[in-house]
C-alpha positions as CSV (number, residue, x, y, z in Angstrom):
1,Q,93.8,77.5,94.8
2,V,97.0,79.4,94.3
3,Q,96.6,82.9,93.0
4,L,99.2,85.5,92.2
5,V,98.1,88.9,91.2
6,E,100.7,91.4,90.0
7,S,100.3,95.2,89.8
8,G,102.2,98.3,89.6
9,G,103.5,98.3,86.0
10,G,103.4,101.1,83.6
11,L,105.2,103.5,81.4
12,V,108.2,105.2,82.8
13,Q,111.1,107.3,81.5
14,P,114.7,105.9,81.6
15,G,116.1,106.5,84.9
16,G,112.8,106.4,86.6
17,S,111.4,104.0,89.2
18,L,108.5,101.6,89.7
19,R,107.4,99.3,92.4
20,L,105.7,96.1,91.5
21,S,103.8,94.1,93.9
22,C,102.4,90.5,93.9
23,A,99.5,89.6,96.1
24,A,99.4,85.9,96.9
25,S,96.6,83.7,98.2
26,G,95.7,80.1,98.3
27,F,98.9,78.7,100.0
28,S,100.9,79.3,103.0
29,F,102.8,82.2,101.7
30,S,105.5,82.4,104.4
31,S,106.5,78.8,103.7
32,Y,107.7,79.5,100.2
33,G,110.4,81.4,98.4
34,M,109.2,83.8,95.7
35,S,110.6,85.0,92.5
36,W,110.1,87.7,89.9
37,Y,110.7,86.9,86.3
38,R,110.4,88.9,83.1
39,Q,109.8,88.5,79.5
40,A,110.6,90.8,76.7
41,P,109.2,90.6,73.3
42,G,111.0,87.8,71.3
43,K,113.0,86.7,74.3
44,E,112.7,83.9,76.8
45,R,111.4,84.5,80.4
46,E,114.3,85.1,82.6
47,L,114.7,85.2,86.4
48,V,115.0,88.8,87.8
49,A,115.2,88.2,91.5
50,S,114.2,85.7,94.2
51,I,113.7,85.7,97.9
52,T,113.5,83.0,100.6
53,N,110.4,82.3,102.6
54,S,111.8,84.3,105.4
55,G,113.2,87.2,103.4
56,G,116.6,86.5,104.9
57,S,118.2,85.8,101.5
58,T,117.9,87.3,98.1
59,N,119.3,86.8,94.7
60,Y,119.4,88.9,91.6
61,A,120.3,88.7,87.9
62,D,123.5,90.5,87.1
63,S,121.6,92.8,84.8
64,V,119.5,94.3,87.7
65,K,121.9,94.1,90.7
66,G,122.2,97.4,92.3
67,R,119.0,98.7,90.8
68,F,116.2,96.4,91.7
69,T,115.3,95.2,95.3
70,I,113.0,92.4,96.1
71,S,111.1,92.3,99.4
72,R,108.2,90.6,101.1
73,D,105.8,91.1,103.8
74,N,104.5,87.8,105.1
75,S,101.9,89.5,107.2
76,K,100.1,90.8,104.1
77,N,101.1,87.8,101.8
78,T,102.9,90.2,99.3
79,V,106.2,90.2,97.4
80,S,107.5,93.3,95.9
81,L,110.0,94.5,93.3
82,Q,111.5,98.0,93.7
83,M,112.9,99.0,90.4
84,N,115.2,102.0,90.2
85,G,117.4,103.4,87.4
86,L,115.2,101.8,84.8
87,K,116.6,101.2,81.3
88,S,115.0,100.6,78.1
89,E,116.2,97.0,78.3
90,D,114.1,96.5,81.3
91,T,110.8,96.8,79.2
92,A,109.1,93.4,79.6
93,V,106.1,91.8,81.2
94,Y,107.0,91.0,84.8
95,Y,105.7,87.9,86.7
96,C,105.8,86.6,90.1
97,K,106.2,82.9,90.6
98,V,106.1,80.5,93.4
99,R,107.0,76.7,93.2
100,R,105.1,74.2,95.3
101,Y,105.5,70.5,95.2
102,G,107.5,70.8,92.0
103,H,104.8,72.9,90.1
104,D,105.4,76.4,89.2
105,Y,102.5,78.9,89.7
106,W,102.5,82.2,87.8
107,G,100.6,85.4,87.9
108,Q,99.1,87.0,84.9
109,G,102.0,89.6,84.6
110,T,102.2,93.3,84.6
111,Q,103.6,95.4,81.7
112,V,106.7,97.6,82.4
113,T,107.6,99.9,79.6
114,V,110.7,102.1,79.8
115,S,110.7,104.8,77.2
116,S,111.2,108.6,76.6
């Protein structure tokens, strides 16, 4: 079965950096695009970044462009999100997602808190 396990969240000061990772299993990872989403308290889940199956193309939300970088390692079945220049408004639970045959699979999420 599809499993997505996020890690790397934590508490960081404004301007700091974190690197999130998502370990995938149960499907042919290199065949699917992957995405990172986030959900802040009281807000809807929003797309942060996505990457094609080969890693050749990426997309970002305007709010994170120039600060976040999505990448993947198909040899290790992992997708990562490097987050630099973190702001308080980046505080949220971050999820990785894969869509297969029209169904979305989500990880359990990892909390990122940006605060001084």
